[in-house]
C-alpha positions as CSV (number, residue, x, y, z in Angstrom):
1,M,83.7,82.0,109.0
2,S,84.3,84.4,105.8
3,T,85.2,83.5,101.9
4,F,88.1,84.3,100.7
5,H,90.0,84.0,97.0
6,W,92.0,80.8,96.5
7,S,94.8,83.6,95.5
8,D,94.3,84.4,99.8
9,V,94.7,81.7,101.3
10,N,97.3,79.8,103.0
11,F,96.4,75.9,101.4
12,K,96.8,73.5,105.0
13,E,94.9,70.9,103.8
14,K,91.7,69.9,101.7
15,N,88.5,70.5,103.2
16,T,89.6,72.2,105.7
17,L,87.7,76.0,107.3
18,I,89.7,78.7,107.2
19,Y,88.1,81.9,109.7
20,S,89.1,85.1,109.1
21,G,91.2,86.2,112.2
22,E,93.8,83.2,111.7
23,N,97.3,84.0,110.2
24,Q,95.8,87.5,109.4
25,K,99.3,89.6,109.3
26,Q,100.7,86.4,107.2
27,R,98.1,86.9,104.9
28,M,98.0,90.3,104.9
29,R,101.6,90.8,104.2
30,K,101.5,88.2,101.1
31,R,98.8,90.4,100.0
32,L,101.0,93.1,99.9
33,E,103.5,91.4,98.0
34,R,101.0,90.7,95.5
35,V,99.6,93.6,95.0
36,K,103.5,95.6,94.3
37,F,104.4,93.0,91.7
38,L,101.1,93.9,89.9
39,E,101.7,97.4,90.0
40,N,104.7,97.0,88.6
41,I,103.4,94.6,85.6
42,L,100.2,97.5,85.2
43,E,101.9,101.0,85.3
44,F,103.1,99.2,81.9
45,Y,100.2,100.2,81.4
46,G,99.3,103.2,82.5
47,L,97.3,101.5,85.4
48,K,97.3,102.2,89.6
49,F,96.3,99.2,91.7
50,Q,95.7,99.2,95.4
51,E,95.1,96.9,97.9
52,W,91.6,98.9,100.0
53,Q,90.1,96.7,103.2
54,G,91.7,93.8,103.3
55,S,89.1,92.3,100.7
56,K,89.4,94.3,97.9
57,Y,91.3,95.7,95.6
58,I,91.4,99.3,93.8
59,L,92.1,99.8,89.8
60,S,92.7,103.5,88.4
61,N,94.0,105.1,85.5
62,K,95.8,108.0,84.5
63,K,92.3,110.0,83.7
64,G,91.1,109.3,87.7
65,R,88.8,106.4,86.2
66,V,88.3,103.3,89.7
67,V,86.8,100.7,89.1
68,I,86.3,97.9,91.9
69,V,88.6,94.5,91.6
70,D,87.2,91.7,93.7
71,N,90.1,89.2,92.8
72,L,93.1,88.7,91.9
73,G,90.6,86.4,89.5
74,D,88.4,89.3,88.8
75,L,91.4,91.3,87.6
76,W,92.6,90.7,84.1
77,H,89.2,90.2,83.2
78,K,88.7,94.2,85.1
79,I,91.5,95.3,82.5
80,E,89.8,94.3,79.6
81,E,86.5,96.1,80.3
82,F,88.3,99.6,82.5
83,E,91.1,99.9,78.8
84,K,89.9,97.2,76.5
85,I,92.9,96.2,75.9
86,V,94.2,92.5,76.8
87,P,97.3,92.4,78.6
88,D,100.0,90.8,77.9
89,V,102.8,89.3,80.4
90,F,104.9,87.7,77.4
91,D,104.8,90.9,75.6
92,E,108.8,92.0,74.6
93,N,108.0,95.8,76.1
94,L,106.2,94.8,79.1
95,L,109.9,92.7,80.0
96,L,112.0,95.3,79.1
97,F,110.3,97.8,80.8
98,L,110.0,95.1,84.4
99,K,114.1,94.3,83.5
100,S,114.1,98.0,83.2
101,K,113.0,99.0,86.7
102,T,114.7,95.7,88.8
103,N,118.3,97.0,86.8
104,V,118.5,92.9,86.9
């Protein structure tokens, strides 16, 4: 049995054990979708975000600094520590940036 962050789990029933090999392809596909979504947001701040070995993430900046992020719950804290900024997902400039990337 392995420990998963809630963002990496597809909930079935309350108090159900989840085993590492269970639904691995589906879990990885969803994980990569979340990474792609976050990559678009973090690009605005000059950051890169990558999936790493199915269990961690890598956050890097344009200066070459790199930090390992344990899970998505840890991401915003690591960004604040790493870049000394507090990302605002409601920032008007960020929303315009995202809109220009999707051509909506």
